[in-house]
N, C-alpha and C positions, 0 to 999 in steps of 0.2 A: 674476278677472272672468269666466272661462269658466264656473265653478261657479255664479256669481250669475246669469248669463244662462240657464243650464240650469234653475235653480230658477224663474225668471220664466216660462219656457216651460211648465214642468210645471204651474205655478199656473194658467195659461190653459187648459191641456188638461183638467185634472181639476176645475177650478172650486173648488179648495181650496188651503190653504197647506201647502207642503212645505219642510222645513228644520229647523233646530235649534229647541229649545223656545223660546228667547229670540226667535228670528225669528218664530215662529208667534204668540207672545203680542203682539209689537209690531204685527203685521198685524191681529190681533184688536182691538187698541186703535183702529187706524185704521178698522176696520169698524164699531166701536161709535160712533165719531164720525159716520160717515156715517148710521148708523141713527138717531142722535139728531137729525140734521138732518131726516130724513124724518119722524120723530115730530113735530117742531115744525111742519113743514108741514101734517101731518094735523090738528093742533090748530087751525090757522087756518081750517079749513072751518066754515061756519056751521050745517050740518045735522048734528045728533047721530046720526040714523039712518045717514047716509052714513059718518060716522066709525066707528060700530059695525061696519058691513059691511066697511070697509077693514081694521079691526083683526082681524075674524074671518077674512076670506077672503084677505087679502094680508099685512099686517104680521106677524101671528103666525107665518107660515110662512117668514119671510125668513132664518131660520138653519137650516132643515131640512137642507140639503145639508151645511152645516158640521158639524152634529151627526152626520151619517152618515159623515163622512170624517175627523173629528178626534177623538182620544181625549178622553173626558170629563175626565180629569185636567188637560188643558190648557184646557178650555172652561169649567170650573166658575165662575170669577169673571165671565167674559164673559156666560155664560148668566144669571147672577143679575142683572147690570146690564141685560141685555136684558129680562128679566122686569119689572124696575122701569120700563123705558120703556113696556111694555105697561100696567102699572098706572097710569102717568100718563095714558095715553089713556082708560082705563076710568074713572078718577077724574073726568076732564073730561066724560065722557058722563053720569054719574049726578049730578055736582055735589056730591059729598061723599066722605069717606073710607070705608073698608070694612075688615073683618077678613080675616085670612088664610083663614078657613073660607069666607067669601063669595067670595073670589078663587078658591079651589079649585073651588067649585061653578061659577063663571063659566067655568072652563077645561074643564069637562065638555062632551061633545058635546051637540047639541040633543036627541038621543034620550034623554039621561040627565039631563034637566032643567038643562042648562047653557047657556052662550051660545056655546060653540064656540071659545074663545080659545086652547085647546091648552096643556097643562101642560108647558112646555119643561124645567122643573127635574126632573121625574120621568121624562120619556121620552128624555132625552139618551143614557143608557146603552143603552137598547133600540135607539135609532136607530143607534148605532155598531155594536152586535152585528149588527144586520140588514144594515148596509152591507157588512160583511166577509163575512157568511154568504152573501149573494146572489152574491158573486163567488168563492165557495169552489172551484168547479170549475175556473175559470181559474187560480186561485192554485195549486191542486194540480197542474194541468197544467204549470205553470212549475217547481214543486218538490214532489214527492210527500210530502216530509216537512216542508213549510213550517209546518204547524200545530203542529209539535213544535220549532220553531226559537226562537231568542232575538231575532228581528227585532222592533224596537220596536212595529210595528203589531200583530204577533201577540201580544206580551206584553200590550199594551193590550186586545186582544180577549179574551184569557183572563181578565184581571183584571175586565173588564166582565161576562163570563159568570159569574164567581164571585159577583157581586152579585145573582144571580137571587132567592135566598131573602130577601135584604134588601128588594128591591123588592116582592116578593109578600107577605111576612109581617112585615116590619120586624124580622127576626131573622136575623143573618148566620150562615149555615151553608154552608161551602164544599163539603160533600158533596152539596148540592142545586144545584150549578152547572149551567148550561146546557152542553151538549156539541153537537158537530155532529150527532150522532145524534138528540138530543132536539129540537133546533131543526128538523131535517128532519121529525120526527114531527109537530110542531106544524103545520108547513106542509102536510103531507099531509092532516092532519085538516081543516085550513081549506079546502082546495080540493076536498074530496069533494063530488060533485054538479056539479062544473064541468069534467068530463073533456073535454068537447068543446072547451074553450078553455084547456086545462091549461097549455100552454107559454106562453101570453100572460099568464096570471094569476100564475105562480110568482114573477116578480121583485117583485110588489107585496104578496102576501098575508102573507108572513112578518112584515113590520113591523106590519101591522094586527092580526095574530093575537096577537103577543106583547103589544102594547099593550092589546088588549082583555082578554087573560088577566090582565094585571097590574092594570089600572085598574078594570074593572067590579066585581071583588070588593071593592076598596077603596072604590069610589064610594058603596056603600050605607052603609058605616061613616061616611064623611065627611058624607053627607047626614043621618045620625042625629045627628051632633055639631051640625050646623047647626040641626036642629029643636030640639034640647035648648037651644041658645043662644037661639033665638027664643022658646021657651016659658019660659025661665028655670028649667029643671029640671036 
């Protein structure tokens, strides 16, 4: 009972689920039920524009923290089902079905000719990497060798870093994995020109940087596929 109480307290403190894999998956099932209820309530709204804004600005971001604090291996099924909930809302907005290419475009940011619905399937690994990376100094302070340990969190972090080439080029190459050094370099490049506000910007920029680096190069290819589909070529 004491262990169970400790887990419950930790869940409240960090806003995520801590425990065995089975425990986390069960909690995710409960979370999905709650999200389904929210989706159904959103669909009851009479104004399509309001539904669109809620999907873009609120609902799409409801699992951000989970993705930053939970290994992708435990979240994969949950994220796919959550993505289907988002598709249900989008389907109700446009009043028809749509292809996967159209959904990918809808998930682009507004600046990239999308609707800003956020591609949770592609960014989950990046989110977890960023979540650990942002806390690296505190983790190293606790244990200087922690990033070389076999702690499940660190194992999941290293596995996620190893997917860098797959996310960027659709070709798995473990020699192109992210490292603490390469992530730090990405962050430093991102915040150049913001030196006066450096300390405040660091906790946020690494996530945006990695996602931009990964998604913008791919977005042009996806848009090309969409144009070919529309033109029938």
